[in-house]
N, C-alpha and C positions, 0 to 999 in steps of 0.2 A: 365779401359779392357780396354786395347788394343786393334786398331781396324786394319783391316789389309785390303788392297785392291787389287784387280784384275785389272792386268794391260788385255785388252780385244783382248790386241797382243798377246796374246798368249795363250791364251782358242785355243781350239782344232776347229778344220776346220773340216764340214762333206764335202761332196765329190760330194755336189751337188751345196753348200752355194751360193749364186748369183743366180743360173738360174731357167728357167724359165722350166717349162712338162705339155702339153698338153697327155693327155690322154684319147681316143677314147675300147670304146666296158666291160665299164663296169660291169656287169652284180650284185652281190652282192658278198658275204664275201668268195666263194670260185677260184672265179674265177681266171683266170694266171690274171689279170692285176689290182686286186685288193693284186695280192702278190706283184707286180712292183712298184705298190702307194704308199703302206708302205716301200717300201726299197728306195725310190725316197723321202720319206716323211723324214724317219730318216737319212738320209743323207743333209736332208737343201733345198731339191727343190723347189721351188714355184709349183702348183701346181692348172693343171683345169681340172675339171673331164666331163666326154659325157656317154648317154648313150643312149640307139637307143627305144628303146619305151616308155607310158606311162605307164603301168606296174613296170616294172622298179623306175618312182621315188621313192617309200614309200621300196626301199632297200637303194638304193642309196644313198641320202639327209643320212640317218643313218653314214654309214665310211666315205663321205666327211667329218663330224664332226669331226667324229676322226677324219681323219687330219689333222683340222682345213681350211677345204678350201674353202669358199668362190665361187668359179668361178665356177658351176654345169648348164651346160645345155643337152636341148635333142635335135641329133638331126640325120633324118636319112641319113645313110652313104648313100645314093643313090638318095640326096635330094638334090641337087647344090644350092637351096637358103637358104634353109640350116647352109649347112658346111658353107658358106657365110661370112651369121650370125653368127655362132660360130669367126668364122675367125677373124672375123670385130670386134666380142667384144673383144678374146683375146688380139689384137694388143690394143686396149683404156686401157686393164687391163693392160696387162704386156710389150708393147713395141716392146720386141722383142722374139722371139722363144728361146732355144733350145735344147727340146728334142721334139719329137711326137713318142707317141705308138699309134700303128693300133693295136690295139686286134681286130677286126671284122672278121667275120666268119657263112655265114648261108647256108643251104644247105634244103629244102622241105626233111620234114622224108618221105615222099613214097619216095626219091630218094634215100633216104640210106638203106630202108629196104632190095631192092629188084636186083637185075642183072645193074647192070652197063650198060648191053644193052638197059636197057626198061627205061634212062632218055627220060628223056620229054623233048624235044627240051624247053621250061617253066622255068621247072625245074634247065637245062643244062643253060641258059643267066641267069639265078638267084641269079644260085650259084655261077658264072664269076663277077659277076656286083658287087655283095656283097662286098666276102672274097677278090678278087683280085682290081680288077679294086679303090674300095674303094682305097688301103695304094697312085695310082694314083693320084686320086682326092684333096685326103687330103696330099702329098707330093706337088701338085703342092699349092697351098695357103701357109702351110706352110713356105714351102722352103725363103722368100721375108720377112716373117721375120727373119730369120737366120741369119740374118747380121752383127752377130762373128761366121758364122757355125755349123755346130749342127748334131745330131744324129735324126734319123730314125729309129723307131725298132718297125718290125711285128715276128709273133710269127704265126709258122710251123707246120710240120707235117710230120715223116717218111713219112709218103704214100703222097706223094706227089715224092718220088724217086720210091720208090720199094711199089706191092698192097700188099692191105692188108684189112681185106673183112673187107666188108662193107664198106666200103669208101669211093667209089664210086662216084660220082662225087665232092666229095672233093676237092680230091687228084688231079683230074683236074683243080680242082680252087686256089691248095694249091703249085701246078706246076710253073700256071702261073705269082700266090705270086714271087715263089722264082728268075722266071729268070724277072720279072719286077726290084725287088729288082736290082737286077744285072745293069738294065739301068740304074735304080734310081743312084747308086752309077757312075757309070760314066759320069753320064749328070749332076751329082752336085755336085760329087765333086773338082771339081777347083773351086768350092763354100768354100769349106773347111765342108762337107753339108755329113755327112756318113749315108749309109741303110746298117743294119744291118739284119737279120731274126734269128727268135731264134724257132728254133724244137724240141720240148717239148715231153719229151716221156706222156705217158697218166693219165691222172691226169680227178678228179675227178670233175668236171664243170657239170655248165650249159647246156652248148652246146655238151658236150662228150656224155650224158644218150638220145641223139638221135644218135643214132648207134645202132645198133645193139648185140647184146652181151657183149658189154665197159665191164660190170665186170667178164668174160673167159677173157677176154685180160690185164683186169692191172693183174690179179691174172698168167696168164703165161708170164708178161712183168715183172716181181717179182722176178721168178725162174730160165727166160731164160738172164736177163741183165749181162753181167758182175758184176757187184756192190753188184747182189742179192737184191737189193729193188726197192720202184718207186721214180721218184721222185715228186719235194712238189713244191706249188707253191715260198717259199721261193730259193728253191733251182732255177728258173727260176728270180725268181725277182734279185740276188745275178745277176747273167752274165746280167741281163737288164742293173743294176745297171755299172757295168763293161762298157757294149759296153756307158749307155746313161755320162759314167763320161771321165775325160783326159785318164784316166783307157786308155781308151778303142782306144785314138787319131789315128793312124792307121791304126783299124780296119774296110773295109765298102767293102761290097758287097757278105757279106760271111753267110755263112747258120749254125748256132752253134748250135752242139747240142749237149742238158740238157737234157743226154733218158740213166742217167746210162750205159751211154758203149752196149746200144741195139743197135746200130746201123751198130759197127763194125761188127756184126759176118756173115758168112755166113751160116752158120749149125747153128739154135736155137734149145733147148733140153732143156726138164723139167729135174728136178732132178730128179722124175725116168726113168728116160731116160739115164741122165748123168750115174746112175749106171748101166744100162745096158750094153754100151761102155766103163765099166773101166775107167768112164774120172771123178769117185772121190771117 
């Protein structure tokens, strides 16, 4: 029997081969962070994962095993000592960091259920610190490890720009997050570090379940969006892959919408309303 040998030089390369990515905010297999993790893994990235609270450990470790990830650390994004420990381990493990994914957001449930005017001082501070300042805290620690440049990616939502029902203080936090993206992009750009946000349409995640009326929002978004569909983890993961890889090498300071076109509409209507106006 003839023997065949494959020259490794001609094997297909993944977009993320040789790149190290650290992903914060993985919660479960429904989270957007998991969609991003899967895409980066499929294209060859070496991964490090971080989750926020001990209760998530039983969900996160099995996911890490699925992608062959042995770097799994818990860290409270509002605790500087815990963040320092994660990045110290990342430096010792990877040496260099190429990608940082910030998928962290939190607001008290009561501040998402009522009116924005009733937001408590404590609730406001909690939402802004956890959802917006955490990006600054992570970027400051990641930048020194991005010795060959890198890509920092965070997650936003259209509520940062327009009023959305019951999004309340989280909308303010996301607006601050998007502004932080621009400032970080300007400051870190000379070091070859790109900073971008993905503004995803509504997706069924653990975080979204805290928003009152979310099921109705999903249904309406699907009917009103130009593509007449909801977006998925895979859709967001594809965009994150583009931003993380060399394909997005000239893109920084941007908020990229992955929402089936919903953000372009000035007037949104359901199928029945469009029929009423003879638009279908």
